[in-house]
N, CA, C and O atoms as a MOPAC input file, in Angstrom:
PM7 MOZYME 1SCF
protein

 N     53.14100 1    82.92100 1   112.23000 1
 C     52.65200 1    81.68200 1   111.97900 1
 C     50.97900 1    82.06300 1   111.91300 1
 O     50.29100 1    82.68900 1   112.71800 1
 N     50.57600 1    81.33100 1   110.43300 1
 C     48.90200 1    81.89200 1   110.37000 1
 C     48.33800 1    80.88200 1   111.31300 1
 O     48.93000 1    79.90900 1   111.77700 1
 N     46.86600 1    81.32700 1   111.57100 1
 C     45.78900 1    80.62900 1   112.46500 1
 C     45.66500 1    79.12500 1   111.88400 1
 O     45.58200 1    78.17400 1   112.66200 1
 N     45.65800 1    78.97400 1   110.65000 1
 C     45.51100 1    77.57500 1   110.34400 1
 C     46.58100 1    76.41000 1   110.64100 1
 O     46.37900 1    75.20500 1   110.78700 1
 N     47.79900 1    77.15400 1   110.68500 1
 C     49.01400 1    76.25700 1   110.95500 1
 C     49.77600 1    76.36400 1   112.15000 1
 O     50.82000 1    75.74300 1   112.34700 1
 N     49.09100 1    77.38500 1   113.17700 1
 C     50.14500 1    77.50200 1   114.04800 1
 C     49.81200 1    76.64000 1   115.30400 1
 O     50.79300 1    76.61100 1   116.04600 1
 N     48.82200 1    75.97100 1   115.76200 1
 C     48.73400 1    75.15600 1   116.50300 1
 C     49.46900 1    73.57700 1   116.29500 1
 O     49.95700 1    72.87400 1   117.17900 1
 N     49.37300 1    73.31300 1   114.93500 1
 C     50.13200 1    72.09100 1   114.83800 1
 C     51.92100 1    72.12600 1   114.88000 1
 O     52.77700 1    71.30000 1   115.19800 1
 N     51.94300 1    73.33600 1   114.45300 1
 C     53.47200 1    73.59900 1   114.48700 1
 C     54.10500 1    74.09900 1   115.98100 1
 O     55.26200 1    74.02300 1   116.39400 1
 N     53.06400 1    74.55900 1   116.52800 1
 C     53.46100 1    74.68000 1   118.11100 1
 C     53.45300 1    73.80900 1   118.79700 1
 O     54.16400 1    73.91700 1   119.79600 1
 N     52.71700 1    72.61900 1   118.62600 1
 C     52.83200 1    71.26000 1   118.94300 1
 C     54.06100 1    70.60300 1   118.67800 1
 O     54.71900 1    70.08200 1   119.57900 1
 N     54.35000 1    70.60100 1   117.66900 1
 C     55.58200 1    70.34500 1   117.25400 1
 C     56.83800 1    70.42600 1   117.61100 1
 O     57.67400 1    69.52300 1   117.63100 1
 N     57.02000 1    72.16000 1   118.05500 1
 C     57.83100 1    72.44300 1   118.63000 1
 C     57.97400 1    72.14200 1   120.10600 1
 O     59.05700 1    71.91000 1   120.64400 1
 N     56.75700 1    72.16300 1   120.74500 1
 C     56.67000 1    71.75100 1   122.05600 1
 C     57.13300 1    70.38900 1   122.25800 1
 O     57.81800 1    70.09800 1   123.23900 1
 N     56.76300 1    69.46500 1   121.29900 1
 C     57.30800 1    67.82600 1   121.27100 1
 C     58.88300 1    68.14000 1   121.13000 1
 O     59.54800 1    67.75900 1   122.09300 1
 N     59.52800 1    68.72000 1   120.17300 1
 C     61.05100 1    68.99200 1   120.15300 1
 C     61.59100 1    69.44200 1   121.72500 1
 O     62.52800 1    68.91100 1   122.32200 1
 N     60.75400 1    70.54200 1   122.21200 1
 C     61.45600 1    71.22700 1   123.66100 1
 C     61.44500 1    69.89900 1   124.64900 1
 O     62.44500 1    69.49100 1   125.24000 1
 N     60.20200 1    69.33500 1   124.71500 1
 C     60.19100 1    68.16700 1   125.80600 1
 C     61.26900 1    66.89500 1   125.39400 1
 O     62.00100 1    66.26400 1   126.15600 1
 N     61.13500 1    66.77900 1   124.20900 1
 C     62.67400 1    65.61800 1   124.05200 1
 C     64.03100 1    66.41100 1   124.35900 1
 O     64.95300 1    65.63900 1   124.62300 1
 N     64.37000 1    67.74200 1   124.38700 1
 C     65.38200 1    68.25600 1   124.51000 1
 C     65.49200 1    68.43200 1   126.18900 1
 O     66.59200 1    68.64200 1   126.70000 1
 N     64.29100 1    68.33200 1   126.98500 1
 C     64.28200 1    68.75100 1   128.35900 1
 C     63.93800 1    70.45200 1   128.54200 1
 O     63.95600 1    71.09300 1   129.59200 1
 N     63.70900 1    70.80700 1   127.52900 1
 C     63.18600 1    72.50000 1   127.68300 1
 C     61.95900 1    72.85500 1   127.71800 1
 O     61.49500 1    73.99600 1   127.70900 1
 N     61.37100 1    71.73800 1   127.76400 1
 C     59.64800 1    72.08900 1   127.88300 1
 C     59.37800 1    72.82100 1   129.07100 1
 O     58.46700 1    73.62100 1   128.85900 1
 N     59.84500 1    72.87200 1   130.34400 1
 C     59.49300 1    73.35700 1   131.62500 1
 C     60.05200 1    74.63300 1   131.66300 1
 O     59.41600 1    75.54100 1   132.19800 1
 N     61.21400 1    74.84700 1   131.14300 1
 C     61.86500 1    76.52500 1   131.10600 1
 C     60.90300 1    77.09900 1   130.25900 1
 O     60.52300 1    78.23200 1   130.55700 1
 N     60.40800 1    76.52900 1   129.21700 1
 C     59.54200 1    77.52200 1   128.36900 1
 C     58.29700 1    77.64800 1   128.88300 1
 O     57.62400 1    78.62800 1   128.56200 1
 N     57.84400 1    76.78100 1   129.67000 1
 C     56.52400 1    77.08400 1   130.15100 1
 C     56.72900 1    78.19900 1   131.31600 1
 O     55.87300 1    79.06300 1   131.50700 1
 N     57.75100 1    78.13100 1   131.97100 1
 C     58.17200 1    78.88500 1   133.25300 1
 C     58.11700 1    80.51600 1   132.52700 1
 O     57.48400 1    81.49400 1   132.92800 1
 N     59.10700 1    80.37900 1   131.21500 1
 C     59.26800 1    81.85200 1   130.82200 1
 C     57.94100 1    82.34300 1   130.47800 1
 O     57.65500 1    83.48100 1   130.84900 1
 N     56.85400 1    81.47200 1   129.64700 1
 C     55.54900 1    82.00000 1   129.59700 1
 C     55.04400 1    82.48300 1   130.43500 1
 O     54.57800 1    83.60800 1   130.25600 1
 N     54.93400 1    81.90900 1   131.57200 1
 C     54.22500 1    82.25900 1   132.78200 1
 C     54.60800 1    83.47200 1   133.26700 1
 O     53.80700 1    84.30100 1   133.69800 1
 N     56.08200 1    83.66000 1   133.20900 1
 C     56.38400 1    84.79600 1   133.81200 1
 C     56.01800 1    86.21300 1   132.77600 1
 O     55.62700 1    87.28900 1   133.22800 1
 N     56.21200 1    85.96200 1   131.53300 1
 C     55.87500 1    87.00100 1   130.79200 1
 C     54.69300 1    87.30400 1   130.26600 1
 O     54.52300 1    88.08200 1   129.32700 1
 N     53.65700 1    86.56600 1   130.98800 1
 C     52.04000 1    86.71700 1   130.82100 1
 C     51.57700 1    86.82100 1   132.35900 1
 O     50.48100 1    86.31000 1   132.58800 1
 N     52.13100 1    87.30300 1   133.25300 1
 C     51.72100 1    87.62400 1   134.69600 1
 C     50.64400 1    88.56200 1   134.33400 1
 O     50.74900 1    89.33300 1   133.38000 1
 N     49.60500 1    88.49700 1   135.09800 1
 C     48.51800 1    89.28000 1   135.45300 1
 C     47.21300 1    88.62600 1   134.86000 1
 O     47.21800 1    87.40700 1   134.68400 1
 N     46.16800 1    89.31900 1   134.56400 1
 C     45.03100 1    88.85200 1   134.20500 1
 C     45.08500 1    87.71900 1   133.29200 1
 O     45.97900 1    87.89400 1   132.46400 1
 N     44.40900 1    86.53300 1   133.12200 1
 C     44.11700 1    85.61500 1   132.25200 1
 C     43.50200 1    86.02300 1   130.98900 1
 O     43.72600 1    85.53000 1   129.88300 1
 N     42.90500 1    86.73500 1   131.20200 1
 C     41.78800 1    87.22800 1   129.73600 1
 C     42.29100 1    88.50500 1   129.42800 1
 O     42.34200 1    89.48800 1   130.16800 1
 N     42.71600 1    88.37300 1   128.06900 1
 C     43.44300 1    89.31000 1   127.50300 1
 C     42.69100 1    90.87300 1   127.31700 1
 O     43.30700 1    91.90400 1   127.04800 1
 N     41.47600 1    90.78300 1   127.49300 1
 C     40.64000 1    91.98400 1   127.60500 1
 C     40.87100 1    92.93000 1   128.94700 1
 O     40.98800 1    94.15500 1   128.95800 1
 N     40.90400 1    92.06800 1   130.01600 1
 C     41.22200 1    92.67500 1   131.07700 1
 C     42.52700 1    93.37100 1   131.27000 1
 O     42.69200 1    94.38100 1   131.95500 1
 N     43.52800 1    92.66100 1   130.52700 1
 C     44.77000 1    93.37000 1   130.42200 1
 C     44.72100 1    94.75700 1   129.80100 1
 O     45.39500 1    95.72900 1   130.14300 1
 N     43.75200 1    94.68700 1   128.76900 1
 C     43.54500 1    96.03900 1   127.86100 1
 C     42.10300 1    96.35600 1   128.16200 1
 O     41.34800 1    96.35000 1   127.18900 1
 N     41.62500 1    96.61300 1   129.27000 1
 C     40.08400 1    96.83900 1   129.28700 1
 C     39.67200 1    98.08200 1   128.00600 1
 O     38.61400 1    98.05500 1   127.37800 1
 N     40.63200 1    99.00000 1   127.83700 1
 C     40.32600 1   100.14600 1   126.93900 1
 C     39.90800 1    99.61300 1   125.32000 1
 O     39.34900 1   100.31200 1   124.47400 1
 N     40.25300 1    98.48500 1   125.19300 1
 C     39.86400 1    97.77900 1   124.05500 1
 C     38.49200 1    96.95800 1   123.79800 1
 O     38.06100 1    96.46000 1   122.75700 1
 N     38.01900 1    96.98700 1   124.95700 1
 C     36.65600 1    96.15800 1   125.28200 1
 C     35.56700 1    96.33900 1   124.05100 1
 O     35.15700 1    95.44800 1   123.30700 1
 N     35.27100 1    97.51400 1   124.04500 1
 C     34.04600 1    98.12700 1   122.91900 1
 C     34.85700 1    97.88700 1   121.52500 1
 O     34.32800 1    97.15500 1   120.68800 1
 N     35.88900 1    98.37100 1   121.29800 1
 C     36.23400 1    98.25600 1   120.09000 1
 C     36.15700 1    96.46800 1   119.52900 1
 O     35.63200 1    96.03200 1   118.50500 1
 N     36.88900 1    95.70900 1   120.63100 1
 C     36.72800 1    94.57900 1   120.01900 1
 C     35.61300 1    93.76000 1   119.68200 1
 O     35.45400 1    92.89800 1   118.81800 1
 N     34.66500 1    94.37100 1   120.82700 1
 C     33.34500 1    93.84900 1   120.56000 1
 C     32.57400 1    94.13200 1   119.19200 1
 O     31.87800 1    93.38200 1   118.50800 1
 N     32.96200 1    95.58100 1   119.01000 1
 C     32.17700 1    96.06100 1   117.66800 1
 C     32.68200 1    95.37500 1   116.60800 1
 O     31.95100 1    94.71100 1   115.87300 1
 N     33.81400 1    95.46300 1   116.46000 1
 C     34.60000 1    94.57700 1   115.10500 1
 C     34.34700 1    93.24800 1   115.01300 1
 O     34.17300 1    92.80300 1   113.87800 1
 N     34.27900 1    92.42400 1   116.04100 1
 C     33.83100 1    90.85100 1   116.13700 1
 C     32.39100 1    90.87700 1   115.62600 1
 O     32.05400 1    90.02900 1   114.80000 1
 N     31.43500 1    91.87500 1   116.10000 1
 C     30.04000 1    91.78500 1   115.65200 1
 C     30.17100 1    92.01100 1   114.08000 1
 O     29.60000 1    91.21900 1   113.33000 1
 N     30.80500 1    92.92400 1   113.63500 1
 C     31.32800 1    93.52000 1   112.28700 1
 C     31.12200 1    92.10600 1   111.33700 1
 O     30.33200 1    91.72700 1   110.47200 1
 N     32.36600 1    91.54900 1   112.06400 1
 C     33.14200 1    90.49000 1   111.50400 1
 C     32.43900 1    89.35200 1   111.28300 1
 O     32.49900 1    88.72700 1   110.22400 1
 N     31.74400 1    89.02800 1   112.26400 1
 C     30.70000 1    87.89500 1   112.60000 1
 C     29.62600 1    87.97300 1   111.49900 1
 O     29.52500 1    86.98300 1   110.77400 1
 N     28.74000 1    89.11200 1   111.26300 1
 C     28.08200 1    89.46000 1   110.22500 1
 C     28.48800 1    89.37200 1   109.00800 1
 O     27.75300 1    88.75700 1   108.23500 1
 N     29.53800 1    89.85200 1   108.57800 1
 C     30.06800 1    90.17000 1   107.06800 1
 C     30.53500 1    88.78000 1   106.64700 1
 O     30.22500 1    88.33800 1   105.54000 1
 N     31.20800 1    88.14600 1   107.43000 1
 C     32.30800 1    86.97900 1   107.08100 1
 C     31.57300 1    85.51500 1   107.62400 1
 O     32.11100 1    84.43000 1   107.40400 1
 N     30.33900 1    85.63300 1   108.32400 1
 C     29.64100 1    84.41500 1   108.93500 1
 C     30.80900 1    83.44600 1   109.60000 1
 O     31.04200 1    82.26000 1   109.37200 1
 N     31.43500 1    84.33900 1   110.47000 1
 C     32.02600 1    83.69100 1   111.49000 1
 C     31.02200 1    83.49900 1   112.89700 1
 O     30.00400 1    84.05300 1   113.31000 1
 N     31.90500 1    82.40600 1   113.37100 1
 C     31.05800 1    82.30500 1   114.74000 1
 C     31.69100 1    83.47900 1   115.60600 1
 O     32.77900 1    84.04100 1   115.48500 1
 N     30.74500 1    83.65100 1   116.44100 1
 C     30.81800 1    84.88300 1   117.59600 1
 C     32.24200 1    84.88200 1   118.32200 1
 O     32.99300 1    85.80900 1   118.62400 1
 N     32.34900 1    83.34000 1   118.51000 1
 C     33.71000 1    83.36400 1   119.59700 1
 C     34.97200 1    83.36800 1   118.28100 1
 O     35.85300 1    84.15700 1   118.62300 1
 N     35.15400 1    83.00400 1   117.50600 1
 C     36.15800 1    83.12500 1   116.01000 1
 C     36.25100 1    84.30400 1   115.96000 1
 O     37.40500 1    84.73100 1   115.93900 1
 N     35.10700 1    85.33100 1   115.91900 1
 C     35.25200 1    86.81200 1   115.52600 1
 C     35.97400 1    87.33400 1   116.50900 1
 O     37.07200 1    87.85500 1   116.31600 1
 N     35.33500 1    87.22100 1   117.79800 1
 C     36.00100 1    87.83700 1   119.30200 1
 C     37.34200 1    87.70400 1   119.17500 1
 O     38.00800 1    88.73900 1   119.14900 1
 N     38.10000 1    86.23800 1   119.05800 1
 C     39.29300 1    86.13500 1   119.26900 1
 C     39.99800 1    86.82900 1   118.03400 1
 O     40.97400 1    87.55700 1   118.21400 1
 N     39.56200 1    86.62400 1   116.97600 1
 C     40.32500 1    87.51700 1   115.52400 1
 C     40.32700 1    89.02600 1   116.02700 1
 O     41.27900 1    89.75800 1   115.75800 1
 N     39.21800 1    89.47800 1   116.77400 1
 C     39.72000 1    90.87500 1   116.75000 1
 C     40.87900 1    91.30200 1   118.01600 1
 O     41.76600 1    92.14900 1   118.12300 1
 N     40.38900 1    90.33600 1   118.77900 1
 C     41.56300 1    90.38100 1   119.99400 1
 C     42.99800 1    90.22900 1   119.58400 1
 O     43.86400 1    90.81200 1   120.23600 1
 N     43.32600 1    89.45100 1   118.50000 1
 C     44.54300 1    89.15600 1   118.30700 1
 C     44.86300 1    90.41700 1   117.41400 1
 O     45.99400 1    90.90300 1   117.41400 1
 N     43.84800 1    90.92400 1   116.66300 1
 C     44.04300 1    91.84500 1   115.49700 1
 C     44.32600 1    93.51300 1   116.17400 1
 O     44.93800 1    94.40700 1   115.58900 1
 N     43.72600 1    93.60200 1   117.48000 1
 C     43.49500 1    95.19400 1   117.95800 1
 C     44.43000 1    95.20700 1   119.16800 1
 O     45.06500 1    96.24200 1   119.36900 1
 N     44.58300 1    94.16400 1   119.99900 1
 C     45.28600 1    94.25100 1   121.16500 1
 C     46.70900 1    94.42800 1   121.07900 1
 O     47.27100 1    93.73500 1   120.23100 1
 N     47.46900 1    95.26300 1   121.82300 1
 C     48.75000 1    95.34100 1   121.54700 1
 C     49.82500 1    93.98900 1   121.50400 1
 O     50.79000 1    93.81300 1   120.76200 1
 N     49.33800 1    93.20900 1   122.46700 1
 C     49.89100 1    91.85500 1   123.09400 1
 C     48.79500 1    90.91900 1   123.42100 1
 O     47.72300 1    91.27700 1   123.90900 1
 N     49.12300 1    89.67100 1   123.12100 1
 C     48.21300 1    88.58200 1   123.63300 1
 C     48.91800 1    87.46100 1   124.22000 1
 O     50.08900 1    87.19800 1   123.94500 1
 N     48.06600 1    86.67600 1   125.18000 1
 C     49.04600 1    85.60100 1   125.79700 1
 C     49.42600 1    84.57600 1   124.73200 1
 O     50.41200 1    83.84500 1   124.82200 1
 N     48.63500 1    84.58100 1   123.80200 1
 C     49.03300 1    83.81700 1   122.67300 1
 C     50.05900 1    84.33100 1   121.78000 1
 O     50.83400 1    83.51000 1   121.29100 1
 N     50.17700 1    85.49600 1   121.50700 1
 C     51.48300 1    86.45100 1   120.83600 1
 C     52.65200 1    86.25700 1   121.72000 1
 O     53.82300 1    86.08100 1   121.38200 1
 N     52.16700 1    86.31600 1   122.85400 1
 C     53.23400 1    86.28000 1   123.80100 1
 C     54.42700 1    84.64500 1   123.79100 1
 O     55.62300 1    84.42100 1   123.60300 1
 N     53.32300 1    83.93800 1   124.07800 1
 C     53.61000 1    82.60400 1   123.95800 1
 C     54.23200 1    82.21200 1   122.66600 1
 O     55.22000 1    81.48100 1   122.74200 1
 N     53.80200 1    82.59100 1   121.45400 1
 C     54.18200 1    82.21700 1   120.21400 1
 C     55.71100 1    82.70900 1   119.95100 1
 O     56.56200 1    82.10200 1   119.30200 1
 N     55.84700 1    83.93700 1   120.60200 1
 C     57.03800 1    84.83800 1   120.23800 1
 C     57.96400 1    83.96300 1   120.98400 1
 O     58.99400 1    83.59400 1   120.42100 1
 N     57.66600 1    83.53800 1   122.37600 1
 C     58.92000 1    82.82600 1   122.70100 1
 C     58.92700 1    81.62700 1   122.48800 1
 O     59.96500 1    81.01600 1   122.74400 1
 N     57.88500 1    80.97800 1   122.00500 1
 C     58.14200 1    79.74800 1   121.14200 1
 C     59.12300 1    79.76800 1   120.22500 1
 O     60.00300 1    78.91000 1   120.14900 1
 N     58.98500 1    80.98000 1   119.31900 1
 C     59.80300 1    81.06100 1   118.19800 1
 C     60.99800 1    81.06900 1   118.79000 1
 O     61.72200 1    80.12200 1   118.48600 1
 N     61.56900 1    82.11600 1   119.79800 1
 C     62.93100 1    81.98900 1   120.26900 1
 C     63.53100 1    80.68400 1   120.64100 1
 O     64.66400 1    80.35100 1   120.29500 1
 N     62.67500 1    79.90500 1   121.41100 1
 C     62.92100 1    78.57900 1   121.63700 1
 C     63.18300 1    77.55500 1   120.50000 1
 O     63.94100 1    76.59200 1   120.61400 1
 N     62.53300 1    77.84300 1   119.48600 1
 C     62.76400 1    77.03300 1   118.22000 1
 C     64.11000 1    77.37700 1   117.61800 1
 O     64.86100 1    76.52800 1   117.13800 1
 N     64.38500 1    78.75600 1   117.67500 1
 C     65.90100 1    78.96200 1   117.09600 1
 C     66.76600 1    78.37500 1   118.09200 1
 O     67.70700 1    77.68500 1   117.70100 1
 N     66.56900 1    78.56100 1   119.35900 1
 C     67.69300 1    78.12200 1   120.00900 1
 C     67.92100 1    76.32400 1   119.87900 1
 O     68.97600 1    75.70200 1   120.00300 1
 N     66.52500 1    75.78700 1   119.58500 1
 C     66.80400 1    74.25500 1   119.14100 1
 C     67.50100 1    74.18400 1   117.96100 1
 O     68.55800 1    73.55400 1   117.91400 1
 N     66.97600 1    74.83500 1   116.84900 1
 C     67.95700 1    74.73800 1   115.61900 1
 C     69.30300 1    75.03400 1   115.77300 1
 O     70.13800 1    74.40500 1   115.12300 1
 N     69.59100 1    75.82100 1   116.46800 1
 C     71.31700 1    76.29100 1   116.96400 1
 C     71.71100 1    75.28500 1   117.83600 1
 O     72.93400 1    75.18800 1   117.93300 1
 N     71.13400 1    74.59400 1   118.42500 1
 C     71.87300 1    73.49500 1   119.28000 1
 C     71.90200 1    72.30100 1   118.40200 1
 O     72.78400 1    71.47600 1   118.63700 1
 N     71.09800 1    72.08300 1   117.45100 1
 C     71.03100 1    70.90600 1   116.44500 1
 C     72.23100 1    70.85500 1   115.43400 1
 O     72.76800 1    69.84000 1   114.99300 1
 N     72.60000 1    72.43600 1   115.10200 1
 C     73.42200 1    72.95500 1   114.16100 1
 C     74.82500 1    72.61700 1   114.96900 1
 O     75.58600 1    71.81700 1   114.42400 1
 N     75.14700 1    73.10300 1   116.05300 1
 C     76.27900 1    72.97600 1   116.92100 1
 C     76.57100 1    71.30200 1   116.99300 1
 O     77.71000 1    70.86700 1   116.82500 1
 N     75.39900 1    70.40500 1   117.26600 1
 C     75.80000 1    68.84900 1   117.57300 1
 C     76.00200 1    68.42000 1   116.20800 1
 O     76.89200 1    67.58500 1   116.04900 1
 N     75.29800 1    68.85500 1   115.07600 1
 C     75.92100 1    68.16100 1   113.81400 1
 C     77.20700 1    68.63600 1   113.31400 1
 O     77.78200 1    67.94000 1   112.47700 1
 N     77.76100 1    69.77500 1   113.73000 1
 C     79.24600 1    70.23500 1   113.56100 1
 C     79.87200 1    69.42200 1   114.34700 1
 O     80.74700 1    68.85700 1   113.69000 1
 N     79.86300 1    69.04400 1   115.53000 1
 C     80.50900 1    68.35700 1   116.56100 1
 C     80.71800 1    66.99500 1   115.80400 1
 O     81.82900 1    66.46600 1   115.78100 1
 N     79.80100 1    66.52900 1   115.28500 1
 C     79.68400 1    65.19100 1   114.99300 1
 C     80.61400 1    65.05400 1   113.87600 1
 O     81.41900 1    64.12700 1   113.78200 1
 N     80.47600 1    66.05500 1   112.98400 1
 C     81.39200 1    66.20200 1   111.42700 1
 C     82.79100 1    66.26000 1   111.71400 1
 O     83.66100 1    65.66400 1   111.07800 1
 N     82.98500 1    67.08100 1   112.80100 1
 C     84.26600 1    67.50600 1   113.16700 1
 C     85.19900 1    65.91000 1   114.16300 1
 O     86.37100 1    65.55200 1   114.04500 1
 N     84.29500 1    65.41900 1   114.89200 1
 C     84.70800 1    63.96600 1   115.36500 1
 C     84.82700 1    62.99000 1   114.01300 1
 O     85.79100 1    62.22700 1   114.07500 1
 N     84.17600 1    62.90100 1   113.03800 1
 C     84.26600 1    61.90700 1   112.19200 1
 C     85.52100 1    62.27300 1   111.31700 1
 O     86.26800 1    61.40900 1   110.85800 1
 N     85.68300 1    63.55900 1   111.13200 1
 C     86.88900 1    64.02200 1   110.15600 1
 C     88.14700 1    63.50700 1   110.98100 1
 O     89.07900 1    62.89100 1   110.46300 1
 N     88.04800 1    63.87400 1   112.49200 1
 C     89.40400 1    63.36000 1   113.28500 1
 C     89.22800 1    62.11600 1   113.46100 1
 O     90.31000 1    61.67000 1   113.84300 1
 N     88.25600 1    61.06800 1   113.38000 1
 C     88.59800 1    59.83400 1   113.31400 1
 C     89.56800 1    59.37600 1   111.91600 1
 O     90.48700 1    58.56500 1   111.79600 1
 N     88.88700 1    60.31100 1   110.93900 1
 C     89.25000 1    59.41700 1   109.25300 1
 C     90.76500 1    60.31400 1   109.41200 1
 O     91.50200 1    59.64300 1   108.69000 1
 N     91.50000 1    61.30200 1   109.88800 1
 C     92.34000 1    61.76100 1   109.88000 1
 C     93.53700 1    60.95100 1   110.71600 1
 O     94.68600 1    60.90700 1   110.27500 1
 N     93.12600 1    60.28300 1   112.03200 1
 C     93.89500 1    59.50600 1   112.82000 1
 C     94.13700 1    58.01200 1   112.20700 1
 O     95.11000 1    57.34600 1   112.56000 1
 N     93.07200 1    57.48200 1   111.15700 1
 C     92.91900 1    56.23200 1   110.81400 1
 C     93.77800 1    56.15400 1   109.47900 1
 O     94.28400 1    55.10200 1   109.09000 1
 N     93.89800 1    57.42600 1   108.78200 1
 C     94.56200 1    57.28900 1   107.56800 1
 C     96.25500 1    57.55500 1   107.77700 1
 O     97.01600 1    57.47700 1   106.81200 1

């Protein structure tokens, strides 16, 4: 997901999860997968200086805000972030939602076919 579209799409998927009753399971999975420090740089302190350096350079070169440049540097340089983990899990849950929807659609189609064959 690109930065400009990830949040609306994520919220849309969260709404689907809530509708299916899976939202709390997702939240628990994210909490378990992201145990430890809430700050990504505290998880990977060896990247603090590198993130600061590239955030400063990006902010100067691309007229980005300091916070925007820092978040971009964190996302680009750290092996994983809380957001990347949450989005990866969200993709897995979205895939499960899609599979469940396909199964439900196939079951409805089968039920319709059975009704037609019994009435014929």
